[in-house]
Each structure stands twice: as C-alpha cells, then as structure tokens.
C-alpha angles and dihedrals in degrees: 000000000000106000138062135182118257105192123313100307107032138060131195113231135182127228114175109304095347140083122217137184116224124191111223097218135112089275104041117207118205119201127178115230116223129334122340107276092011111221098345113025094195096049127084119244115230142181104009116200122193119221119244091254091049091234101107140037126210117201144161121254128158093358091301136100115246134185130206133172115246089243089060097254129115101040104185134173104224099184138028113246113286128180111275097342108182152165108030110201125184126234113239091256093047094236098109142031130210113215136178116244090213139352119260113272134191118226120202093347092297131122119311117272106235121239123239115249114218128188116218137175115269090218110033116098132230096008110182109227091195089067099046120089115241120240101210142325127259141149119244130356123347124210129202118236119216112247 
C-alpha cells in the first residue's frame, strides 16, 4: 500500500508525510524525495505509484492526487481534494492516471460498495474529480494493461 518499485534496485517508500527512495542492496541508501512534508506537511502520504519511465511518482496526500519527479522537482497537485481519493495508477504512456473516487465501503454489514474509477491527466493541475465522468466501478487498486 505504501511502496512501489523504482527500477530494479530501488523502491519508493512512505514514512509519514514524506516519500523516500531506498536502494535494495547490501548497503541500503535512503534518500528523501522533495521538501519535508511534500505538498501538505501535516498530511500523510499514501499509495505512491511510479510512472512507466521511472521519472515521476503519483501519490495521495490530503485527499488529493499529487505528482513529483523522482529527483524532487516538479511538485504538482493534480486534483482538488475529493473524499477518499485513492490508488493512482499510470497509463502505459505516462500521460494519464486512473484513480478511485473513494475506497470501497461496507454499509450495514452487506457487500462492499464499489468505488468509481476516474481517468485524469497526469499533467493538468487542480482537476475536479466531482466533474469528471467515471469509467467503471471496482474495489481496490486498478492497473493499466499495455495494449
């Protein structure tokens, strides 16, 4: 839930309101990505997702989807806050992300209510998820398949 591969020898991990790269070698090296606290220092970072070219990371913070380059530059808020936004996943060409509009919830002990999956631009800022039509419904993370 809070880690993602970055190439063959590094992973991206979350600790509190920060992202880090960690080399997975005999002598691990831990490096913070971007400013302390990223976009919202008092909000936890969740569900990092590495772009197909391994240059950017999309993640959830403060009920919004954010993007940052692995070198710590280019911190961008991609969506406005939206209730329980989750699971950003990159398109194979890196131009779009699919996100969940909310996490699955169970009402009255019944079956889970599926979340809406919404496709957004990976570069446009402050996209309002409430105004974008959902593609389908699903519980949990969604992954793109190459065509």
